[in-house]
N, C-alpha and C positions, 0 to 999 in steps of 0.2 A: 048466794053469799055476796055481800057487799063489803069488801075488805079495804080499809083505809090504812095506808102506810105513812108513818111520820118519818122524816129524815130521808125522803126518797132520793135525794141527790147523793147520799152517802154510800159507802161500799155495800153494806148489807141491804139498804133500800133498793139500790140498783139491781142487786142479785135477785131480790124478791120479785121485782117487776119483770126481770128477764125470765124468771121461772114461771110466773103466773099470768103473764099478759095474754096467753092463749088458752088458759085453763078453762075447760067447759064449766059453765055454771058459776063462774067467779067474775064479779064486776070489781075491777080495781079502781081505787082512788089514790093517786100519788099526791103527797103533800110535802112541803118544805118551806122553811123560812125565806130562802132566797128564790130566785126565778127557777123555772123548770129546766134543768140541764139535760133532761132525757127526752125532750120533745122531738128531737130529730130521730132518735133511735126507736122510740115507741110513741109515734104520733097519735095512736088511737087510745092511749091511756089518759083518762081525764086527770087534770091537775088542779089543785086548789092551793093557794098561798096560805100557810098556817104557821104562826109563831106560837109554839106550844107553851111558851112562858106567859102568854096573854090569856088569862082565864076567859074573858068575854069572847075572844076569837075562837077558842076551843069549843065553847058552848054553841056559838053561832055555826061553825063549820059542821060539827057533829049533829046539831039539831037540824040543819038544812039538808045535809047529804045522807043522813040516816044510815050509816054503816051498821052491819051486824057484828063485825069484828074489827079490831084495831091491832096492828102490830107496831109497837112503839120502839123505833130504832134510833130516833134523834137523841143525841147526848153530846156532852163535852167529854171527849175521851183521851185528850192529850194529858197524861198523868202529871207532868211537870207544870204545864199550864194551869191545871186545876189547883196545884199546890200554891202557885204564885197569885192566881186570880180567884180567890175563894168565893167571892160574892157571885161572880159570873158562873162559876162551877155549881154552886148551890141552886141558883136560879134555873140553869139549864137542865140539871140532873134531878133535882128534888122538886122544886116548885112546879116545873113543867109536868112531872109525873103525877103530882097531886092534882093538878088541873085535869089531866086526862082521866085519872082514876075516878074522880068525883063525877065528871061528866058522863063517862062510860056507865057508871053505876046508875045514874039518873035515867039514862036512855036504854038500859039493859043491853049494853054492848059488851061482848067478850073482849078482854084486853090481854094481849101477850106483851109482857114487858121484858126488855133485854137487860141482863145484868152480867157480872164479871167475876172472875176468880180473885180480883183485887179486894174483894170484901173479906178475904182471909189473910192471916198474918204470915203464911208461908212456912210455918213450923213443921208441917208434914204434908204429904200428898202422895198419890192422887186422892181426891176427896169425893165423898158421896154427897147427895143433896142435903143430908141432915147434919153435915159438919157444922161446927159452931163458928160463926163469923167473928173476926177480930181485925178490922182494917188497920193498916199502918201508914196509909197515905190519905190525904184529904179527898182524892178521887174515890178511893175505896169507901171512905166514910159517907160520901154523897150517894154512892150507888147502894150502899146498905140502907141508908135513910129512904131512898126511893123504893126499895123492895118493901120496907116496912109500911110506907104510905100505901102501896098497892094492897098488901096483906090486911091492913087495918081499915080499908074503905068499906063501910057497911053496904051490903047488897051487891058488891062487885063480883062478877064472874071473871076470875083472873088466872093467868099462868105466868110464871117467870122462867125465862130461858137464860141460863147462865152459860157464858162461853169463855174461851181462853185464846189469847194471841192469834187473832184472826188475820189471815193473809189472803190476798186476791188482787185482781186488777180492777182499778176504778176507771170507768169511762170519763174522759175529760180531765184526766190528771188529778192532782191532789197528793195526799201523803203516800209515800211509797210503802212497801212492806218488806219483811226480812228476806224473802226469797229473791225478789228483784234487786234489792240493795246489794246482797252478796254477789249475785250473778254479774250485775253491772260493774261493781267495784273491781272484781277479779278480772273481768274482760278488759278493763282499763289499766290493769297492772297495778292497782292500788293495794297497799297493805291495809288490812282491816283488823281491828281488835274486837274480839267477840267473847262474851262472858261464858264461863264454863260452870258457874255455881248457881244457876237459876234453872229450875225444871218446869216445863210446861207441856200441855198436850195441844200442839198447834192445830188451828181450825181453819179449814178451807172455807172461804166466804160462801161458796155455793152450797157446802154442807150445812152451814149455819142457816142459810135461807131455807133449805129443805126441812131442817128441824123445826123452824118457826112455822112453816107451812103445815107440817104434820100436827103441831099443837093447835093451830087455828082451825084446820079442817075438822079436827075431832072435838073442837071446843073443850080441849083438855083443861083440867084444873090442877093447880099445884106447881111445884118447882121441878124443873128438868135441867140436867147437865147436857149441854149440846156442844161437843168438841170433837177433836180427833181422838184416836185411841192411843197413839204412841207418845210416851213420856220422853221428851228430848230437851237438851240444853240448847241455847242459841248457838253454841260452838258445834254441837252435833249437827244442828240444822245447816250451818255454814259448810261443814264437811260434806254433807249429803248433796247440797246444791252444787258444790265444786265438782263432786264425782259425776253428778247427773249431766253437767254441761262440759265435762272434761277440761276443767280449769285448774290453775296452779294452786294447790292447797298450801304451799309454803308461804303464801301471802296472808294466810289466816293466822293471826296471833291469839293464842289462848290467854284470857285475862279473867281475873275474878272481879266481882261487882265493886269491890272497894277501890279499884283503880279508876272508876268513873265518878265524877262529881255531878250529881243530879239533885235538883231540889227535892224530889219525892223519893221515898223509900220504895223498893220493889220487894214483894214477898219472895223469899228464896225458892220455896218449893210449893207448887200448887198442882195443876193438872187435875183432870176429872175422871171419875169412873162413870161410864155412860150406860151402864146396864139397864137402868130404869127407862131411859129414852128408847133403848133398843127393844126392850120387852113391851112397853106400853104403847109406844108410838110407831114402832117399825123403823126407827132411825138407823141408817147404815152409812157411816161416813167413809170417804175414800181413804186409802192409805196415804202417808205423807209423800211417797214416791209418785203416786197417781196425782196428788195435789200439785206437785211441781210440774208434772206434764201439762195439767190444765192451765196453770199460770203461764207456762212457756208458750202454749198455743195462742194465748191472748196478747202477749207482749214480747 
């Protein structure tokens, strides 16, 4: 297997390389639009510069490196940024995916595409794979359009991995995650406002990498929910983190979503039912408590 990963500098890309760089029978190719941020950590993993929004570059890199599988993790995922910069969002989330889908189909490469619970309106949850999408943000619209591009590309062998509220430690810094934000804020004695009216099944980045690997390894076809099992609000998460690190819970202020002014709407209730991935792929995520342990050990 020759496995090409887009967005290798991102959180999921890094976890995939960490998981697979010594996997027997797997030749990894890391790609990213920027320079290789993982060269020091994984010096033996080949790296190629790849801007997935550039159709010619996608064709050139896939044509030359001849992967058998691609896991497409590169995306614009800041929900408010997507709302405010719609052109950039569409280019990075939809055009890029169209480029990859078309090229993978032409070269008979299996494509695993990453998607999100934000393609749903949040009217109910947890959701199965056949729930009806109805995005309420531009980010959600772009990710749904990307899914449709994958599904509608003739001759493409594809899988879609949908996930929810991913948390984990990114090598080399970058955006924080809810677990570290809560821990660090409380350690500093800061009061934090946390929403109590949004429900998610938070996903450890290592678990998401494992789910994507199980899909690629089996050349699975179709859509899979890859997330944690536990349905929690961010307020629940904050309390669990405070308990885990024996920090002052009185600093956590319960708030509802209406108290925050954000450019993009958030779906109130999503979360995933993961039975299909468990049965068909053998996917087994960590509990949220185990996930906190793993994050704490890394940061």
